N, C-alpha and C positions, 0 to 999 in steps of 0.2 A: 361665390356670394352666400354666405351664411345659409346654406341649403336647408338645414333642418330647423331653422328659426321659426318660432311661433310669435306672432305679434298680438298684443293686447292693447286696444286703443282706448283713449279717453278724449272726450271732446272739450274738456276744460279742466282747470286746476282742481276743482272740487272732486270731479270724477277720478282724476289721477291720484289724489290723496286716498280716496276710498279704495281704489284698486290696489294700491301699494299696501294699505292696511289689511286687506283681505286676501291678497294673492302674493304676498312678498316672497314666499318660498318658491313660486313659479317664475319669478322675474330675475333675470341675470343682469340686465342693464336697462336704464330708463333713458329714452331719447325724447327731449322736449324742446319746444320753442320757448325762448325766454319770455315772450309776451303772450302766453297762453291765456285764454279768457277766464273770467270769474275770480280766480285766485292767481295773483301774479306768480310767475315761476320762481321769483326770488323768495316770496313767502312760502310757496309750496316746498321748495328745496330745503329751506330753513326748517320747516315743520318736519320734513323727513329726517333731517339730521338730528333733530331734538327728540326723536322717538326714544322711549326708554328701552326698547328691546331691539335686538338684531333680527333680521338683516336690514331693516330700513336705514339704520344709521350707516351701514357699510355698503349700501346699494349704490353702484356707480350711476351717476347722473351726467349725461352728455347733453349739453345745450346746443341749440341751433339758433342762429340769428343773422339778420342782415344789418344789424346795428353795429357799426364799426367800433363803438365804445366798448363792446364786449369781446372784441377780437384779441384782447390781452389775456393770455392764459393765467397770469397771476391774479387779475381781477376776478376771473371766474372761480379760481380756487378759493379766494377769499370769501366768496358767496356760497361755497359748498358744492360747486360743480366740479366734476373730475376732468372735464375737457369741454372745448367749444368747437363747433363746426360752423365756419362762416358760410352764409348762403351766397350764391347757390352751392349746394352740396353735391359733389360728384358721387356716383355710385361707388367708385373705388375708394374715395375718402370715407364714405359711410361704412363700407365693408371693413376696411382696415380698422376703423375706430371701434366698431361693434365687436370685432374679433379680439381687440386689445382688452376690452373690459368684460366680455362674456366668459362665463366659467366653462 
């Protein structure tokens, strides 16, 4: 299980955007709930993808959701997510996905 991983947490979409703007070089992958408070994750991911500088534009974003409308990988890609993990997420699913996208 991603033994040497460090987690940086945000309580809402605004904090997530601020963290990515200030700590992007320390982040390998972003794991978010689609329905994060304050700024919808759809807006937050779109904002990340429209940043003028890398790495935010290329930063992998993995969504989590219990909403079955989002379990379609193509729909998630269309909104800027690299992958989606349907809830409930198993530890093995989480580990596999984070390893796939982490540098």
